[in-house]
C-alpha positions as CSV (number, residue, x, y, z in Angstrom):
1,M,102.9,158.9,70.7
2,G,99.4,157.9,71.1
3,I,97.4,154.9,69.1
4,K,99.4,154.4,65.9
5,L,99.2,150.9,64.2
6,V,101.3,150.2,61.2
7,Y,100.5,147.5,58.9
8,M,103.0,146.2,56.3
9,H,100.9,143.6,54.5
10,S,97.1,144.5,54.9
11,Q,96.1,148.2,55.1
12,I,92.5,147.4,55.6
13,R,91.4,148.6,59.0
14,R,88.2,147.5,60.7
15,P,86.1,149.2,63.2
16,L,87.2,149.0,66.8
17,R,84.7,148.3,69.6
18,T,85.0,151.0,72.1
19,A,83.7,148.7,74.9
20,L,86.4,146.3,74.3
21,L,89.0,149.0,74.6
22,A,87.8,150.2,77.9
23,A,87.6,146.6,79.2
24,L,91.2,146.2,78.3
25,V,92.8,149.1,79.5
26,G,93.1,148.0,83.4
27,S,96.0,145.9,84.9
28,T,98.1,145.3,87.7
29,A,101.6,146.6,88.0
30,L,104.2,144.0,89.0
31,A,107.5,144.7,90.8
32,P,111.0,143.9,89.0
33,L,112.1,140.3,89.4
34,A,115.3,138.4,88.8
35,S,115.3,136.2,85.8
36,F,116.8,132.6,85.1
37,G,120.2,133.3,84.2
38,Q,119.6,136.5,82.5
39,D,119.6,140.4,83.2
40,A,117.0,141.2,85.9
41,I,113.7,141.7,84.2
42,A,110.9,144.3,85.0
43,T,107.2,143.7,84.5
44,G,103.9,145.8,84.4
45,D,103.3,149.4,83.7
46,A,106.6,150.6,85.2
47,A,108.4,148.5,83.0
48,V,106.7,149.7,79.8
49,T,106.8,153.5,80.7
50,A,110.3,153.2,81.6
51,A,111.2,152.2,78.0
52,G,110.1,155.6,76.7
53,D,109.1,156.1,73.1
54,F,109.5,152.5,71.6
55,T,108.2,150.9,68.4
56,L,107.3,147.3,69.2
57,T,107.5,145.2,65.9
58,I,105.6,142.0,65.6
59,Y,106.3,139.5,62.8
60,I,103.1,137.6,62.5
61,N,100.6,135.4,60.4
62,E,97.0,136.0,61.1
63,P,94.2,135.4,58.7
64,D,92.1,138.4,57.6
65,T,89.2,137.1,59.4
66,R,91.0,137.5,62.8
67,L,92.7,141.0,62.2
68,A,89.7,142.8,63.9
69,A,90.4,141.0,67.0
70,L,94.0,141.8,66.8
71,D,93.4,145.6,65.9
72,A,91.2,145.9,69.2
73,L,93.9,144.4,71.3
74,D,96.7,146.3,70.1
75,A,94.7,149.5,70.3
76,A,94.0,148.9,73.8
77,F,97.6,148.2,74.7
78,T,98.7,151.6,73.0
79,E,96.1,153.5,74.4
80,K,97.1,152.3,77.8
81,Y,100.7,152.9,76.9
82,P,101.0,156.0,74.4
83,N,104.6,155.7,74.4
84,I,104.3,152.6,72.4
85,T,103.7,152.1,68.6
86,I,103.0,148.8,67.4
87,E,103.9,147.8,64.0
88,R,102.5,144.5,62.8
89,I,104.3,142.9,59.8
90,E,101.9,140.4,58.5
91,K,102.9,137.4,56.3
92,S,101.1,134.4,54.9
93,Y,101.9,131.5,56.8
94,E,104.1,130.1,54.1
95,E,106.1,133.2,53.9
96,L,106.3,133.5,57.7
97,I,107.9,129.9,58.1
98,A,110.3,130.2,55.2
99,S,111.5,133.7,56.4
100,V,111.4,133.9,60.1
101,R,115.0,132.4,60.7
102,L,116.4,134.8,58.4
103,V,114.7,137.8,59.9
104,L,115.5,137.0,63.2
105,S,119.2,136.9,62.1
106,E,119.0,140.6,61.1
107,P,120.3,143.5,63.2
108,D,116.9,145.0,63.4
109,A,114.9,141.9,64.1
110,P,111.4,142.2,65.2
111,C,110.9,142.0,69.0
112,I,107.9,139.4,68.8
113,V,107.8,136.7,66.3
114,M,105.1,134.2,65.7
115,A,106.6,130.7,64.7
116,D,105.2,127.1,64.7
117,Q,105.2,124.2,67.0
118,G,107.6,121.4,66.5
119,R,111.2,120.9,65.4
120,D,111.1,122.4,62.0
121,T,110.4,125.9,63.1
122,D,110.3,126.4,66.9
123,G,113.1,123.9,67.4
124,V,115.4,125.5,64.9
125,L,115.0,129.0,66.3
126,I,115.8,127.8,69.9
127,S,118.5,125.7,68.7
128,A,120.1,128.8,67.0
129,G,119.5,130.9,70.2
130,L,117.4,133.3,68.2
131,V,114.8,133.6,70.6
132,R,114.7,134.4,74.4
133,P,113.8,131.7,77.2
134,L,110.6,133.1,78.9
135,G,110.5,131.5,82.1
136,D,111.3,134.6,84.2
137,Y,108.4,136.4,82.6
138,A,106.2,133.3,82.9
139,E,106.9,132.9,86.4
140,A,106.6,136.6,87.1
141,Y,103.1,136.9,85.3
142,G,101.7,133.7,86.0
143,W,101.3,132.4,82.6
144,A,99.9,129.0,82.1
145,I,102.4,126.7,80.4
146,D,101.8,124.5,77.8
147,P,104.2,121.6,77.1
148,T,104.5,122.4,73.4
149,S,106.2,125.7,74.5
150,Q,109.0,123.8,76.6
151,W,112.3,122.9,75.4
152,S,115.7,121.9,76.7
153,E,118.5,124.4,76.5
154,G,119.7,124.2,72.8
155,G,116.5,122.7,71.6
156,A,117.4,119.0,72.0
157,I,114.3,117.8,73.9
158,W,110.9,119.0,73.4
159,G,107.9,118.8,75.8
160,A,110.1,119.7,78.9
161,G,112.3,122.3,80.3
162,E,112.6,126.0,79.8
163,T,109.4,128.0,78.5
164,Y,110.1,129.8,75.0
165,S,106.9,130.9,73.9
166,V,103.3,131.8,74.9
167,S,100.1,132.2,72.9
168,P,96.6,133.6,73.6
169,W,95.2,131.3,71.0
170,Y,94.0,127.7,71.2
171,Q,93.2,125.2,68.4
172,M,91.3,121.9,68.2
173,I,89.8,119.6,65.6
174,G,86.3,118.6,66.1
175,L,82.9,118.2,64.3
176,Y,80.8,120.8,62.9
177,Y,77.0,119.5,62.5
178,N,74.1,120.7,60.5
179,R,71.3,120.9,63.3
180,E,68.4,120.6,60.7
181,K,69.9,117.6,59.2
182,L,70.4,115.8,62.2
183,A,66.9,116.8,63.2
184,A,65.4,115.3,60.0
185,L,67.1,111.9,60.7
186,G,65.2,112.0,63.9
187,L,68.5,111.9,65.9
188,E,70.1,113.6,68.9
189,V,73.5,115.1,68.9
190,P,75.7,111.8,69.6
191,T,77.6,111.6,72.9
192,T,79.6,108.4,72.2
193,W,81.6,107.1,69.1
194,E,79.2,104.4,68.8
195,E,76.4,106.9,68.3
196,L,78.1,108.8,65.9
197,L,78.9,105.9,63.7
198,A,75.1,105.3,64.0
199,V,74.3,108.9,62.7
200,F,76.8,108.1,59.8
201,E,74.9,105.1,59.0
202,A,71.5,106.6,59.1
203,A,72.7,109.4,56.9
204,K,74.1,107.0,54.4
205,A,70.6,105.4,54.3
206,A,69.0,108.7,53.8
207,G,71.4,109.5,50.9
208,E,73.2,112.2,52.7
209,V,77.0,112.3,53.4
210,G,77.7,111.6,56.9
211,L,81.2,113.2,57.3
212,G,82.1,116.1,55.1
213,F,86.0,115.9,54.4
214,G,88.4,117.1,51.6
215,N,92.1,115.9,51.4
216,A,93.3,117.5,48.3
217,N,95.7,119.5,50.7
218,Q,96.6,116.1,52.1
219,Y,97.0,117.5,55.6
220,P,93.2,117.2,56.5
221,G,93.8,113.3,56.4
222,S,95.8,113.7,59.7
223,F,92.5,115.3,61.3
224,I,90.5,112.1,60.2
225,Y,93.2,109.4,61.2
226,E,93.7,111.2,64.6
227,M,90.0,111.4,65.1
228,V,89.9,107.5,65.0
229,Q,93.4,107.1,66.7
230,N,92.3,108.9,69.6
231,Q,89.5,106.5,70.4
232,I,92.1,103.8,70.8
233,V,95.5,105.0,71.6
234,S,95.9,106.7,75.0
235,A,96.4,110.5,75.1
236,Q,99.9,109.9,77.0
237,A,101.0,107.5,74.1
238,V,100.5,110.1,71.6
239,R,102.2,112.6,73.6
240,D,105.1,110.4,74.0
241,F,105.4,109.8,70.4
242,V,105.2,113.5,69.4
243,F,107.6,114.6,72.2
244,G,109.9,112.0,71.3
245,A,109.8,110.0,74.8
246,E,112.3,107.1,75.2
247,G,110.9,103.9,73.3
248,A,108.2,105.9,71.6
249,T,107.2,104.0,68.5
250,F,104.3,104.1,66.0
251,V,104.2,100.4,65.3
252,T,101.8,99.4,68.0
253,P,98.7,97.4,68.1
254,E,96.5,100.4,68.8
255,N,98.0,102.3,65.8
256,I,97.4,99.4,63.7
257,Q,93.7,99.0,65.0
258,A,93.2,102.7,64.5
259,A,94.3,102.4,60.9
260,K,91.9,99.5,60.3
261,E,89.0,101.2,61.6
262,L,89.6,104.3,59.5
263,Q,89.8,102.0,56.3
264,D,86.4,100.7,57.5
265,L,85.0,104.1,57.8
266,V,85.9,104.9,54.3
267,N,84.8,101.6,53.0
268,A,81.4,102.0,54.7
269,G,80.6,105.1,52.5
270,Y,80.4,107.5,55.3
271,I,82.8,110.2,53.9
272,T,82.4,112.7,51.0
273,P,82.8,110.9,47.8
274,G,86.0,112.0,46.0
275,Y,87.6,113.5,48.9
276,D,90.9,113.3,47.5
277,G,89.9,116.1,44.9
278,I,88.4,118.2,47.1
279,S,90.3,120.8,49.2
280,N,89.7,121.4,53.1
281,D,88.2,124.7,52.2
282,D,86.1,123.3,49.5
283,A,84.8,120.8,52.0
284,A,83.7,123.5,54.2
285,A,82.0,125.4,51.6
286,Q,80.1,122.2,50.6
287,F,79.0,121.7,54.1
288,V,77.6,125.2,54.4
289,N,75.8,124.7,51.2
290,G,73.9,121.7,52.7
291,D,76.4,118.8,51.8
292,G,77.1,116.6,54.8
293,V,75.7,116.2,58.3
294,F,78.9,116.6,59.9
295,L,82.2,118.2,58.9
296,I,85.6,117.5,60.3
297,D,87.6,120.7,60.7
298,G,89.3,123.1,63.1
299,N,87.7,125.8,65.2
300,W,89.3,128.2,62.6
301,S,86.5,127.6,60.3
302,A,84.0,128.8,63.1
303,S,83.4,132.5,61.4
304,F,83.2,131.0,57.9
305,V,80.4,128.6,58.8
306,A,78.8,130.6,61.3
307,E,78.3,133.6,58.7
308,A,76.7,131.1,56.1
309,M,74.6,128.9,58.5
310,G,73.8,130.9,61.5
311,D,72.2,129.3,64.3
312,N,71.7,125.9,62.0
313,V,75.5,124.9,62.7
314,G,76.7,123.5,65.9
315,F,80.3,122.2,67.0
316,M,81.1,119.4,69.3
317,A,84.1,117.6,70.7
318,I,84.6,114.3,68.9
319,P,82.8,111.9,71.1
320,P,84.6,109.0,72.8
321,K,83.9,105.3,72.8
322,A,81.4,104.5,75.5
323,G,83.1,104.5,79.0
324,N,86.2,106.4,77.7
325,T,86.8,110.3,78.3
326,H,87.3,112.7,75.4
327,V,90.6,113.0,73.6
328,A,91.2,115.2,70.5
329,T,94.0,116.8,68.6
330,G,94.8,120.3,69.4
331,G,96.2,122.7,72.1
332,V,97.8,126.2,72.3
333,S,98.7,127.5,68.7
334,K,100.5,130.0,67.1
335,P,103.6,130.3,69.8
336,L,104.7,133.8,70.1
337,H,108.5,134.3,70.9
338,I,110.7,137.3,72.2
339,S,113.6,137.5,69.9
340,A,117.1,137.2,71.6
341,S,118.0,140.8,70.1
342,C,115.0,142.6,71.3
343,P,116.2,145.7,72.9
344,Q,113.0,146.0,75.2
345,P,112.2,142.7,76.0
346,D,110.2,143.7,79.1
347,V,107.9,145.7,76.6
348,A,107.4,142.8,74.5
349,A,106.6,140.5,77.6
350,A,104.1,143.1,78.8
351,Y,102.5,143.0,75.5
352,L,102.4,139.3,75.5
353,N,100.9,139.3,79.0
354,H,98.3,141.6,77.8
355,L,97.4,139.1,75.0
356,V,96.9,136.2,77.4
357,S,94.6,138.1,80.0
358,P,91.3,137.1,80.7
359,E,90.0,140.3,79.4
360,S,91.9,139.7,75.8
361,A,90.5,136.1,75.8
362,T,87.0,137.5,76.0
363,V,87.7,139.8,73.1
364,L,89.0,137.0,70.9
365,A,86.0,135.0,71.6
366,Q,83.9,137.9,70.8
367,F,85.5,137.8,67.5
368,D,84.7,134.2,66.9
369,D,88.3,133.1,67.7
370,L,89.4,130.3,70.3
371,P,91.2,131.7,73.2
372,A,93.6,129.5,75.3
373,G,92.3,131.2,78.4
374,S,88.7,131.3,79.8
375,A,86.4,133.9,78.2
376,K,83.2,135.5,79.3
377,L,80.8,135.6,76.4
378,P,77.8,137.9,76.2
379,D,74.4,136.1,75.3
380,T,74.7,137.6,71.8
381,A,77.8,135.4,71.1
382,S,77.1,133.0,68.0
383,P,76.0,129.5,69.1
384,V,78.9,127.9,67.3
385,V,81.4,129.9,69.2
386,K,79.6,129.0,72.5
387,D,79.8,125.3,71.6
388,I,83.5,125.5,70.7
389,L,84.3,127.0,74.0
390,A,82.4,124.1,75.6
391,A,84.1,121.6,73.7
392,K,87.5,123.0,74.7
393,D,86.6,123.2,78.2
394,I,85.6,119.5,78.1
395,L,88.9,118.6,76.8
396,L,90.9,120.5,79.4
397,A,88.7,119.1,82.3
398,E,89.3,115.7,81.0
399,D,92.9,116.2,80.1
400,G,92.2,115.0,76.6
401,T,94.2,117.3,74.4
402,V,96.9,115.7,72.3
403,P,99.3,117.7,69.9
404,F,99.2,117.3,66.3
405,E,101.7,114.5,65.3
406,D,102.8,115.7,61.9
407,V,105.2,118.1,63.8
408,A,106.8,115.0,65.9
409,V,110.2,115.2,64.1
410,S,111.7,117.4,61.3
411,G,110.4,116.6,57.8
412,F,108.0,114.1,59.2
413,G,104.6,115.8,58.2
414,D,104.5,115.4,54.6
415,K,105.5,111.8,54.8
416,F,102.7,111.1,57.7
417,F,100.0,112.8,55.4
418,A,101.1,110.9,52.3
419,A,101.0,107.8,54.3
420,I,97.4,108.5,55.5
421,Q,96.1,109.2,52.0
422,E,97.6,105.7,50.8
423,L,96.0,104.0,53.7
424,M,92.6,105.7,53.0
425,A,92.8,104.7,49.2
426,G,93.3,101.2,50.4
427,R,96.7,100.9,48.8
428,V,98.3,99.7,51.6
429,T,97.4,97.7,54.7
430,P,97.4,99.0,58.2
431,E,100.5,97.1,59.1
432,Q,102.3,98.7,56.1
433,F,100.8,102.1,57.0
434,A,102.2,101.7,60.4
435,D,105.7,100.7,59.1
436,T,105.8,103.7,56.8
437,V,105.1,106.2,59.3
438,E,107.7,104.5,61.7
439,A,110.3,104.8,59.1
440,A,109.7,108.4,58.6
441,Y,109.7,108.9,62.5
442,K,113.1,107.2,62.7
443,Q,114.7,108.8,59.8
């Protein structure tokens, strides 16, 4: 069947990098293994070739800026296995989340689906039995397991239990910075929270915006609250809150202190004026056009800022208070599941193993994406991508990654975002903020 990629949403093809394809063709065949309570599985080359001609359908959301990496990865897989055709059905994030349960309920459901972490999406699919446990494949292939992919049978408990997803992507919130503006202030890249605040103060004195930020979408408010919170609240306490550990609560002295310090940050004039009327994308656009010394955003904006600013932009993990280790919001993102009705789960698992391989990690990084695994970068890689990979390595080494809090319970996110907006506007006290968040959490 050869290389044949079918696109249901975007027909724009991008040039493939021949060298990347060659690097991805090799793999090691593995022997068939028994699964945990399911039919025996087969892994590696033999499993894929034994399937005969097969179309692997993938239901996915991926920004246009990242499609080139997927094109390369998919083409490498079909080059190695010419009996496989890959059909990617690409949807916007909103379309995917709204439709994924219905799509999985259909007789011809895709074999692989992208969902989202948390109880509103992954939890629903797992509790409905629409996706397959992956513990057998994870053990056979040696996949690294993230707690956000683990659920109890039936989806009641999150953060422990059986593995249900895997992903080649990582995400983290950090700080982009304008190298020239920082140098003009006569300052070095800050290594502690205290030094970061000193840069903000120096930027304000020089008539500059210290921290670029836009909150018209509301969700970016969680980035900036969690930035402050992670300086005060332990990483384990945040994880316990998100995963619903027994006794978890938001009404703690530490969370209230974080709320107070966020209000202090706003009142000090360090953040973009009028941020509630500026979207997250517009804040990034203002930053690349010279407005702000720092920008708080995720690694997903790397391609945009690097294209606009070149070597003048850097990225750093949010620095900790003196004496502490780094803690930042992030983790494995865009979980990929195998549908319960997939007729060839061995093929689907082999494809997922291909995506999470070290070779694929290098491809993702070369396309300015952040891989979950380790990647080898050429000297020609953009400085900001090198910075992001270094920041990720710091967080992993210090066990400092904590999940996004908005996915803690079903329907919690919008209420959490709104509460942060009220807090930053000074319309509620830190204590009232904590009570509001707690009420939403306990609903």
